[in-house]
N, C-alpha and C positions, 0 to 999 in steps of 0.2 A: 270508366268511360272507355270506349274503344277507340283504337288509332285509326285515322282516316286512311282510305286506300289510295287516294289520288295526290299527285303532286302538281303544282303549277309550275309549267316551263315557259321559258321565252322562245319564240320562234323569230330569230333575226333575218332580215332580209340579205341575201347573198350579193344585192347590187351595190352594196355599200352605202345606203342612204341613211342608216341609222333607224329606219322604220321597223316596228316588230309587232307581233301579235302575242297574245299570252293565252295558253290552252292548257287544259287539265290532262293528265295521263297516268294511267294506273302502271306502274312499275312492275307489278307481279305478273300481269297478263302481256305487256308489251315490254320486252327487255330491250330492244333496240332503240336508237334514238329516233325522234321524228324528223321527217323531211317532206314537206309539202310545197306545191305550186299554188301559190296564192298571189292576190293582187296589191301591189306597191303602188300607193297613190302618189308617191314622190316622183317616181319614173313613169308613172301610167301604164303599167305593163304587168303581166303575170311573171313573177319570178320564184326562183326557188327558196325557200325559207328554211334554214336549219335550227335545231334545238341548242339552246344554250341554257346554263343555269340562271334562274331568276334571283336577283340580288335584292 
């Protein structure tokens, strides 16, 4: 059976609230870490989310 191409990564809020999203990423096509601007419901604003390793 073939190995999967995607990894699950954790996108943690830079606002320090502890809120996070889980997203799929293909490490062969996208070599740099993900950094997205998404909604954080704890602070009720759009903030930057940085990629971390999912444990």
